[in-house]
BAPAVEX-121064 format. One record per atom (N, C-alpha, C, O): x, y, z. Coordinates in steps of 0.2 Angstrom, whole numbers, plus 5000, padded with zeros to 4 digits. Atoms other than C-alpha are relative to their C-alpha. Example, Ala and Ser with C-alpha at 12.3 -4.5 7.8 and 13.67 -1.06 7.14 Angstrom:
BEGIN
500449945000;506249785039;500450065000;500950055003;499649944999;506849955036;499650055003;499950115004;
//
This chain:
BEGIN
500650055000;623549095937;499949974994;499950004988;500250045006;623048965925;499349975001;499149955006;500650035000;621348905920;499949954995;500249954989;500150065004;620748745912;499350004997;498850015001;500750005003;619248735900;499849934998;500249904994;500250075002;618248575897;499349995000;498950025004;500750025000;616548505892;500049934999;500349904995;500250075002;615848335893;499849984993;499849924991;500350015007;615248365875;500649994996;500549984990;499550005004;617048355869;500149934997;500449924991;499850075002;617148165867;499449964996;499049934999;500550045004;616048095853;500149935000;500749915001;499950075000;615747915852;500249974993;499849974988;499850035006;616847835839;500349935001;500949925002;499850074999;616847645842;500649984996;500549984990;499550045004;618447555837;500450054996;500850034991;499649955004;619247715830;500750015003;500750005009;499449994997;621047755832;500150065004;500650065008;499949944996;620747925840;499649985006;499049975006;500350024994;620447885858;499650065004;499950105008;500449944998;619048015862;499950005007;499750055010;500150004993;618947955880;500550045004;500550055010;499549974997;620548045883;499850065003;500150085008;500249944997;619748205886;499750005007;499950035012;500250014994;618748145900;500549985005;500550005011;499450024995;620248055908;500550055002;500750055008;499549954998;621348205907;499650055005;499950075010;500449954996;619948315915;500049975007;500050005012;500150034993;619748185929;500750005004;500750015010;499349994996;621648195933;500150075002;500450085007;500049944998;621548375933;499650025007;499850055011;500449994995;620148375945;500349975006;500249995012;499750044994;621048245956;500550045004;500750025009;499549974996;622448365960;499750075002;500150125003;500449944997;621148505964;500050064995;499850114997;500149945005;621148605948;499250014998;498949964997;500749995002;619448685943;500050004992;500550034989;500150005007;618748665926;499450044998;498950045001;500549965002;617748795917;499749974994;500049954989;500350035005;616448735905;499850064994;499550114996;500249955005;616248835888;499349994997;499049944998;500550005004;614848875877;500249984993;500849994992;499850015007;614848805859;500150064996;499850114997;499949955004;615548915846;499450014996;499049974994;500649995004;614149005837;500250004992;500750004990;499950015007;613848995818;500450074998;500850064993;499749935002;614349185817;500849995001;501250024997;499350014998;616049145826;500349954995;500949964992;499750045004;616348995815;500150024993;500650014989;499949975007;616049095799;500550054999;500750074994;499349965001;617549205803;500549964997;501049994994;499550045003;618549055797;499749964994;500049954989;500350055004;617448925788;499550034995;499150084997;500549985005;616348955772;499349985002;499249935005;500850024999;614448965773;499949944996;499549904999;500150065003;614448835760;500249935003;499849885003;499850064996;615448715770;499649995006;499449935008;500550024994;614348735786;499449984997;499149945001;500650025003;612848715775;500049924999;499649885000;499950075002;613548555769;500149955006;499949895006;499950044994;614048495786;499349995003;499149935005;500750014998;612148525791;499749944996;499349904999;500350055004;611648415777;500349935001;499949885001;499650074999;612948275780;499749975007;499849915007;500250034994;612248255798;499449954999;499349915004;500550055001;610748165791;500249934997;499949884997;499750065002;611948035783;500750005002;501250014999;499449994997;613348025795;500649964997;501249984997;499550035003;614347895785;500450034995;500950024994;499649975005;614748015772;500650045003;501150054999;499449974997;615948095784;500649974999;501250004999;499450045001;617147955782;500450024993;501050014993;499649985006;617548015764;500450065001;500950074997;499649945000;618148185770;500450005007;500950035006;499749994993;618548175789;500349945003;500749945007;499850064997;618847995792;499749985007;499949945011;500550014994;617548005806;499350014997;499250044992;500749995002;615647995805;499850075001;500150105006;500149934999;614848165803;499250005003;498850034999;500649994997;613348155815;499950065003;500450105004;500149944996;612548295824;500450005006;500650065008;499650014994;613348235840;500850024999;501150055003;499349985001;615048245832;500150074998;500650105000;499949935002;614848415824;499950045006;500350095007;500149974993;614248475841;500650005004;500850055007;499350014996;615848405849;500550054997;500950085001;499549955003;616848515837;499850075001;500250115002;500249934999;615848665840;500150025008;500450075009;499849994993;616148645859;500750005001;501050055005;499350005000;617948615856;500250074998;500750105001;499849945003;618048775846;499850065005;500250105007;500249964995;617048865860;500550005006;500650055009;499550014995;618348795872;500650044999;500950075003;499449965002;619748865863;499950085000;500450115002;500249935000;618949035861;500150025008;500450075009;499949994993;618749035880;500750005003;500950045007;499350014998;620448975883;500450064998;500950085002;499649945002;621149115873;499850065004;500350105006;500249944996;620149245882;500350005007;500650055010;499850014993;620649175899;500850015000;501150035005;499249995001;622549165893;500250075000;500650095004;499949925001;622449355889;499950035007;500350085009;500149974993;621749385907;500549985005;500750015009;499750034995;622649265917;500849984999;501249975003;499350015001;624349235908;500049934996;500549924992;500050065003;623949055903;499449965001;499049975006;500750044999;622448935900;500149944995;500449954990;500050065004;622248765893;499349974998;498949975002;500650045002;620848685883;500149935000;500649904997;499950074999;620648505888;499749974994;499249924994;500250025006;620348475870;500250044994;500750074995;499849955005;620448565853;500749984996;500949924998;499450015004;621948575841;499949974994;500349934991;500250035007;621048525825;500250034994;499950074991;499649965004;622348595814;499949984992;500250014988;500050025007;621948495798;499350024996;499350014990;500649985003;620248575795;500150074996;500450114999;499949945004;620248705780;499450045000;498950025004;500649965000;619048845777;499449974997;498849984999;500550035004;618048745765;499949935000;499549904997;500050084999;618348565770;500449985006;500850025008;499750034994;618848455784;500549944997;500549924991;499650055002;620248325784;500249975007;500250005012;499650034994;621148195796;499750015007;500050035011;500350004993;619848185810;499850075002;499650085008;500149934998;619648375810;499450034995;499550034989;500649975004;617948455805;500050085001;499950114996;500049935000;618148635812;500750025003;500949985008;499349984998;619848725815;499950055006;499950115005;500149964994;619648785833;500650055001;500550105004;499449954999;621448865833;499850064996;499950124998;500149955004;620948975818;499450045003;499450105003;500649974998;619249015825;500150045006;499950105007;499849964994;619949065842;500450074998;500250125001;499749945002;621149185834;499650054996;499650114998;500549955004;619849265822;499550035005;499450095004;500549984996;618649285836;500450065005;500150115006;499749954995;619949375848;500250064996;500250114998;499849945004;620549485833;499350044999;499450105000;500649965001;618749535830;499850045006;499550095005;500249974994;618449575848;500550055002;500450095007;499549954998;619949685848;500549985005;500850025008;499650034994;620849575861;500749994998;501250005002;499350015002;622349535850;500050034993;499550044989;499949985007;623049595833;500549944997;500349924992;499550045003;624549475831;500049935004;499949945011;499950074996;624649285836;500549964997;500749974991;499550055003;625949155834;499749935002;499649915008;500250074999;625348975832;500749955000;501049954995;499550054999;626648845839;499749934999;499449915004;500350065002;626148685831;500549945001;500949934996;499650054999;627048535838;499749935000;499949895004;500350065002;625948395833;500549964996;500949994992;499650045004;626748245824;499950024993;500350024988;500249985007;625748305808;500050074999;499950115004;500049935002;625948475799;499350035001;498849995000;500749975000;624548595803;499850034994;499850094993;500149985007;624048605785;499450054999;499550104996;500649955000;622348685788;500150075002;499950124999;499949944997;622948815799;500550044996;500450104995;499649965004;624348865788;499750034994;499850084992;500349985006;623248875773;499550065002;499450114998;500449944998;621948985782;500350065001;500150124999;499649944998;623249105788;500550024995;501050064996;499449995005;624349105772;500150074998;500650084996;500049935003;623949285767;500050055006;499950115004;500049964994;623949355785;500650015003;500849975007;499449994997;625549435791;500050005007;500550005011;500149994993;624849455808;500049935004;500049935010;500050074997;624749265811;500649964998;500649954992;499450045001;626349175812;499849925001;499649915007;500150074999;626148985809;500749965000;501049974995;499450044999;627548875815;499849935001;499449915005;500250075000;627448685812;500749965000;501149974995;499550055000;628748555817;499849935001;499449925006;500450065001;628248385812;500449954996;501049964994;499750055004;628748225804;499950014993;499350014991;500149985007;629048265786;499749944996;499349964992;500250055004;628748095779;499449965003;499449915005;500650024997;626948075785;499550044997;499650094994;500549965001;625248135782;500150075003;500450085009;500450005005;624648265777;500450034994;501050034994;499749965005;624948345760;500250075003;499750105005;499849944996;625948495766;499850074996;499750074990;500149935002;625448675765;500650045002;501050025006;499549964998;626648815767;499850045007;499450095006;500149964994;626748885785;500550065000;500950064995;499549944999;627649045790;500749965000;501249994997;499450035000;629048925795;499849925002;499549915006;500150075000;629048735793;500749965002;501249984999;499450044999;630348615801;499749934999;499449905004;500250075001;630048435794;500649965002;501249965000;499550054997;630948305804;500149944997;499649914994;499950075003;631748145798;499649955005;499549965011;500250054997;630947985803;500549985006;501149985005;499650034995;631547915820;500450065004;500850055008;499749944996;632048095827;499849995007;499249985009;500150014993;632248085846;500050065004;500050125001;500049944995;632248195861;500650054998;500450114998;499549955001;633948275858;500050054994;500050114995;500049965006;633848335840;499350045001;499350104999;500749964999;631948385843;500150065004;499950125002;500049954995;632248485858;500550064998;500450124999;499549955002;633848575851;499650044994;499750104994;500349965005;632848625835;499550055003;499450115001;500549964997;631448695846;500350055004;500050115004;499749954996;632548785858;500350064995;500350124997;499849955004;633348875843;499550044996;499650104995;500549975004;631748915834;499650055005;499450105002;500549964996;630648985849;500250085000;499850124999;499949935000;631649145851;500050044994;499750104994;500049975006;631749185833;499350014998;499150074995;500749995002;629849165831;499750065005;499450105002;500349954995;629349265847;500350074999;500050125000;499749935001;630649405845;499950034993;499850094993;500149975007;630349425826;499350024999;499250074996;500749995002;628449415826;499750055006;499250095004;500349964995;628049495843;499349995001;498950045000;500750015000;626349415845;499750035007;500050045012;500349994994;625049465857;499849945004;499649945010;500350064997;624549285861;500449944996;500549944990;499850065002;625449115859;499549955000;499249935005;500450065000;624348975853;500449944999;500749934994;499650065000;625148815857;499649934999;499249915003;500350065002;624548655848;500549945002;501049934999;499550044997;625348525859;499849934999;499649895004;500150065002;625048365850;500449955004;501049965006;499650054997;625548205859;500249944996;500549894998;499850065005;625848095843;500750004998;500949964994;499350015001;627648135843;500349955004;501049935004;499750054996;627848005856;500249934997;500049924992;499650055004;628947855852;499549944999;499749904995;500450065001;627547725854;499350024996;498849984997;500649995004;626247815843;499949964994;500449944991;500150055005;625347705831;500050044993;500050004988;500149965006;625247845817;500750034998;500750074993;499449965001;627047915818;500649965001;500749915004;499450034999;628847875818;500550055003;501150045002;499649964996;629548015829;500149965006;499749925008;499950044994;630347945845;500150045006;500650025010;499949974994;630148065859;499749965006;499249925005;500250034993;629948005877;499550045003;499450105001;500549964996;628648065889;500450065003;500150115003;499649944997;629948165898;500350054995;500350114996;499849955006;630548235881;499550044998;499650104997;500649965002;628848295877;499850055006;499750115004;500149954995;628648375894;500550065000;500450115001;499549955001;630348465891;499850054994;499950114994;500349965006;629548525874;499650055003;499650115001;500549964997;628148595884;500350065004;500250125003;499649954996;629348685896;500350054996;500350114997;499749955004;630248765882;499550054997;499750114997;500549965003;628748835874;499750055006;499750115005;500249964995;628148905891;500550055003;500450105004;499449954997;629848975897;500150054995;500150114997;499849955005;630149065881;499450054999;499650114998;500649965000;628349135881;500050055006;499950115005;500049974994;628449185899;500650055001;500550105004;499449954999;630149265898;499950064996;500250114997;500249945004;629349385885;499350035003;499150084999;500749974998;627749415895;499449984996;498950024996;500550025005;626749325882;499549955003;499749905006;500550054997;625049235887;500049944995;500249954989;500050065004;624949055881;499349975001;499049965006;500650045000;623348965876;500249934997;500449934991;499850075003;623648775874;499449964998;498949965002;500550055002;622648645865;500349935000;501049934999;499750074999;622948455865;500249974994;500749944993;499850045006;622948395847;500049935000;499649905004;500150085001;623248215842;500449965005;500849995009;499650054996;623948065850;499749935000;499149925001;500250065002;623747885845;500449945003;500649904999;499650054997;624747775857;499749935001;499149925001;500350074998;624547585860;499650005006;499149965007;500350004993;624047625878;499750075001;500150125001;500449934999;622747765881;500350035006;500350105005;499749974994;623547795898;500650054998;500850095002;499449975002;625147855889;499850074997;500150124999;500249945003;624247995879;499650045006;499750105005;500349964994;623248045895;500650035004;500550095006;499549974996;624848065904;500450064997;500550115000;499749955004;625648165890;499650075000;499950125002;500449945000;624148285889;500050035007;500050095008;500049984993;624048295908;500650045002;500650105005;499449974999;625848345909;500050074997;500250125000;500049945003;625648475896;499650065003;499850115004;500449954997;624248565905;500250015007;500250075009;499849984993;624948545923;500750044999;500750085004;499449955001;626648625916;499850074999;500250115000;500249935001;625648775912;500050045007;500250105007;500049974993;625548805931;500750005003;500950055006;499450024996;627248735936;500650044996;501150054999;499549985004;628348815922;500150085001;500650114998;
//
């Protein structure tokens, strides 16, 4: 059984921004249209967020909401109360997806994947690191000890890598375009791809990597950051995967995890194509394949 988590609060209003926040609503509508039920999360609490982020950072966020334009200096998005609340709901959605994945075998957050946020600051459209918050909450609740983050966004998961840099129980794997944002941190395993890498090489590298990660680390949960920005028509990247190639990427993650009886919690991550319907299709496929694979 697979469950999907979604809140209408996921999509803050960022007029004329490269990040198409309407994608969350559009993906949710497509899931509903095929009869899938969506579970609405509660926002992550301050106590849960403090398992990852510093108190000073959260206090600074609270202060910044009175001057939202200041957020552009750090996050490249405005930092209004509505925006911060959207990230709290996304983190709550990832926590719930993690719990449901452990119970049902797989769950998808129709949002989340904000892997550039560090413990003490945000970056690159990311204010709160929902991936890290999910893992720390599940660890605190005694539901998991070990996790593997499979980050297949175009951009390296630098915030996640840094947060877990000294934790051997959390394996961070990032396969990304090397010659691109951000300033890299050291994951447990990084594969930096050349510009213009396409389906064949990408999928071969992933097929080779997944068994090594899962058999070596033996996680209790696979956290899958399924970015759509490796798509060949993405405005912020130079990887050249097709929509079908990205779907096969998803299948590889799901097949390798299920072959070992490992639950998977998926988040959506980035995606900045010329046509919003392309990113919606990619994200919809990622979530639908949780059921079909």
